[in-house]
C-alpha positions in Angstrom: 110.2 88.1 97.2 106.9 89.6 98.2 106.6 90.7 101.8 103.3 91.5 103.5 103.2 93.8 106.6 100.6 93.4 109.3 101.5 95.5 112.3 98.3 94.6 114.2 97.4 91.0 113.3 94.6 89.0 115.1 93.2 85.6 115.7 90.0 85.8 113.7 86.9 83.9 115.0 84.2 83.8 112.4 80.6 82.7 113.3 77.9 82.1 110.7 74.6 82.8 112.4 71.1 82.9 111.0 69.0 86.0 111.6 71.5 87.6 114.0 70.0 90.2 116.4 71.1 91.9 119.6 69.9 90.5 123.0 69.5 87.0 121.7 71.2 83.7 122.2 72.4 81.9 119.0 74.1 78.7 118.1 76.3 79.2 115.0 75.5 77.0 111.9 79.3 77.3 111.1 82.4 78.6 112.8 86.0 79.0 112.0 89.2 80.2 113.7 92.2 81.4 111.6 95.2 83.7 111.6 93.9 87.1 110.7 94.9 90.7 110.0 94.8 92.4 106.6 98.4 91.6 105.6 98.0 87.9 106.5 94.9 87.8 104.3 96.9 89.4 101.5 99.6 86.8 102.0 97.1 83.9 101.6 96.1 85.3 98.2 99.7 85.7 97.0 100.5 82.2 98.2 97.7 80.9 95.9 98.8 83.0 93.0 102.6 83.0 93.2 103.5 80.1 95.4 105.8 81.9 97.9 105.3 84.9 100.2 106.6 86.2 103.5 104.7 87.9 106.2 105.9 90.3 108.9 104.7 92.5 111.7 104.3 92.0 115.5 103.0 88.9 117.2 103.1 87.8 120.8 101.6 85.6 123.5 99.5 82.5 123.0 97.6 84.1 120.1 101.0 84.9 118.5 102.0 81.2 118.8 98.7 80.2 117.2 99.4 82.6 114.2 102.9 81.1 113.9 101.5 77.6 113.7 98.8 78.7 111.1 101.4 80.4 108.9 103.5 77.3 108.8 100.5 75.1 108.0 99.5 77.5 105.2 103.0 77.7 103.7 103.6 81.4 104.4 107.1 82.3 105.5 107.0 83.7 109.0 109.1 86.9 109.4 107.1 88.3 112.3 108.9 90.1 115.2 107.9 88.7 118.6 106.7 91.1 121.4 105.8 90.7 125.0 102.0 91.4 124.8 99.4 89.0 123.5 98.2 89.5 119.9 94.5 90.6 119.7 91.4 88.6 118.9 88.7 89.7 116.4 85.2 88.3 116.1 83.1 88.4 112.9 79.4 87.4 112.8 78.1 86.5 109.3 74.3 86.5 108.8 73.4 85.2 105.4 69.7 85.6 105.8 69.9 89.4 106.4 73.1 89.8 104.3 75.0 91.5 107.3 78.5 91.2 108.8 79.1 92.3 112.3 82.7 92.7 113.7 84.1 93.1 117.2 87.7 94.1 116.9 90.1 94.4 119.9 92.5 97.3 119.9 95.6 95.1 120.2 98.8 95.2 122.2 100.9 98.3 123.1 104.3 98.2 121.4 107.3 99.2 123.5 110.1 101.4 122.1 112.7 98.6 122.2 110.3 96.5 120.1 109.9 99.2 117.5 113.7 99.6 117.2 114.1 95.8 117.0 111.5 95.5 114.2 112.9 98.3 112.1 116.3 96.7 112.2 114.8 93.4 111.2 112.8 95.1 108.5 115.8 96.6 106.8 117.4 93.2 106.7 114.3 91.5 105.4 113.8 93.8 102.4 117.2 93.2 100.8 115.7 90.6 98.5 112.2 92.1 98.2 110.6 93.3 95.0 107.1 94.1 96.4 106.0 95.1 99.9 102.3 95.3 100.9 101.5 97.0 104.2 97.9 96.8 105.3 95.7 97.7 108.2 95.8 99.7 111.4 98.7 100.4 113.8 98.7 99.1 117.4 99.2 101.5 120.3 102.8 102.6 120.8 103.5 103.1 117.1 103.5 106.7 115.8 100.9 107.6 113.2 103.7 108.1 110.6 105.1 104.6 111.0 104.1 103.5 107.5 105.8 106.6 106.2 109.0 105.4 107.9 108.7 102.0 106.2 108.0 103.6 102.8 111.1 105.8 103.2 113.3 102.8 104.1 111.9 100.8 101.2 112.4 103.5 98.6 116.2 103.4 99.3 116.1 99.8 98.1 113.9 100.5 95.0 111.1 98.3 96.3 107.5 98.6 95.2 105.5 99.7 98.3 101.7 99.2 98.3 99.7 100.7 101.1 96.2 99.9 102.3 95.2 101.8 105.4 93.0 104.6 106.6 92.7 107.8 108.7 95.9 109.5 109.8 97.9 106.4 108.8 96.9 107.0 105.2 97.3 110.7 105.4 100.8 110.4 106.6 101.7 107.5 104.3 100.7 109.2 101.0 103.2 112.0 101.8 106.1 109.6 101.1 104.6 108.5 97.8 104.2 104.8 97.9 103.8 103.1 94.5 100.1 102.3 95.2 97.3 103.2 97.6 93.8 101.6 97.8 91.4 103.5 100.1 87.7 102.7 99.8 84.9 105.3 99.5 84.4 105.8 103.2 88.2 106.2 103.8 88.4 108.8 101.0 85.4 110.8 102.4 87.1 110.9 105.8 90.2 112.6 104.4 89.0 114.6 101.4 86.3 117.0 100.5 84.1 114.5 98.7 80.4 115.1 99.4 78.1 113.2 97.0 80.3 110.2 96.3 79.8 110.2 92.5 82.6 108.6 90.5 83.5 112.0 89.0 83.9 113.3 92.6 86.8 110.9 93.2 88.8 111.9 90.1 90.4 115.0 91.9 91.5 112.7 94.7 93.2 110.3 92.2 95.0 113.3 90.7 96.1 114.5 94.2 97.5 111.0 94.9 99.4 111.2 91.6 100.8 114.6 92.5 102.1 113.0 95.7 104.2 110.6 93.6 101.8 107.6 93.8 102.0 105.8 90.4 99.0 103.6 90.8 96.2 105.3 92.9 93.1 103.2 93.3 89.7 103.9 95.0 87.5 100.8 95.6 83.7 101.1 95.2 82.4 97.9 96.7 80.1 96.0 94.3 80.8 98.8 91.7 84.4 97.8 91.5 87.1 100.4 91.5 88.5 103.5 89.7 92.1 104.1 89.0 94.4 106.5 87.3 96.5 104.8 84.7 98.9 107.1 82.9 96.6 110.2 82.4 93.3 108.4 82.1 90.8 107.4 84.8 89.1 104.0 84.3 86.4 102.1 86.2 86.7 98.4 86.5 83.3 96.7 87.1 83.1 93.1 88.4 80.3 90.7 87.5 77.5 90.2 90.1 78.1 87.3 92.5 76.3 85.9 95.5 78.7 86.9 98.3 79.2 84.6 101.3 81.5 86.9 103.3 82.8 90.2 101.9 85.3 90.7 104.7 88.8 90.4 103.4 87.9 91.3 99.8 90.0 94.5 99.9 92.9 92.4 101.2 92.4 89.9 98.3 92.4 92.9 96.0 95.8 94.0 97.4 97.1 90.4 97.0 96.1 90.4 93.3 97.8 93.8 92.9 101.0 92.6 94.5 101.0 89.5 92.4 100.5 91.4 89.2 103.3 93.9 89.9 105.6 91.0 90.9 104.9 89.3 87.6 105.4 92.6 85.7 101.9 92.8 84.3 100.8 96.1 82.9 98.6 98.3 85.2 95.4 97.3 83.3 96.0 93.6 83.7 97.1 94.1 87.3 93.9 95.9 88.3 91.8 93.2 86.5 93.6 90.5 88.5 93.2 92.5 91.7 89.5 93.0 91.2 88.9 89.4 90.3 90.7 88.3 93.5 88.6 90.7 95.6 85.4 89.4 94.1 86.5 85.7 94.4 87.3 86.2 98.1 83.6 87.1 98.8 82.5 83.6 97.8 84.3 82.0 100.7 83.6 82.1 104.5 87.3 82.4 105.4 89.1 85.7 104.8 91.8 85.9 102.1 90.7 82.7 100.3 90.6 82.4 96.5 91.1 79.8 93.8 92.9 80.4 90.5 89.9 78.9 88.7 87.4 81.3 90.3 89.7 84.3 89.7 90.2 83.5 86.0 86.5 83.0 85.6 85.6 86.3 87.2 88.5 88.1 85.4 87.0 87.3 82.0 83.8 89.0 83.0 85.2 92.3 84.3 84.2 95.3 82.3 86.3 98.4 81.9 85.1 101.9 81.0 87.0 105.1 80.6 85.5 107.7 83.0 84.2 110.8 81.2 83.0 108.9 78.1 
């Protein structure tokens, strides 16, 4: 089983607006409401690639009930823990004319101590049959900054692959427990490490530091320039083909979904990263977050270039 973890999910409302600017009134040319949060986006991708996936985290209130209905409709197994407070809402405004994306993200609910204990008990039960766990996104109020570290430590005892996609102190704490994979982007790396110019060679020491922490597959994503990763003792850059992106939001989540699927299917690291990058690129072609098709993924995957850094 593959399990995705979204501790702070949301109901996503996406507006497509032409020439969006502040202090103006707009009528969207398109709009969409869907279950959101990074781990849920990951689950959608895995559902397309593998056929079965479970999702967990915290949901509550009317928004939580909406997410429950959406998960059922999309064929994602609902393993969420129910809390008293209402799940948050996130608003995304897509402007195709100016190629911009604007997001307004609520902080989310405050988790009570009894809810934390209840979730951890359920988590230990859930992972009995897990091969891969993918934890993504921020933590809601009430959870300690080392909460992902706690989940990694629990998972290690069960010999489960744990993939982590988060930022700031959550990432800093999480890497100390040595998850199998991490995937920060450039901005997230610059927040935590002494990286000044942002050249690809500047990120190599960070990848090496991740490896020293016990992370087998460290990855840093580079937006349209793809990603770099440390495989065995070599650093590689994976470069995607150019595409006309419709909505880049969720591409990092699609990347994680591809990684999780590759690891689940026992692909080697090179093929796993190619699949992940193809998923991330394919996601940008759709308005809804975490959406891919196998046909688009395979088409993009064939066009990905790989170069060994330093050559």
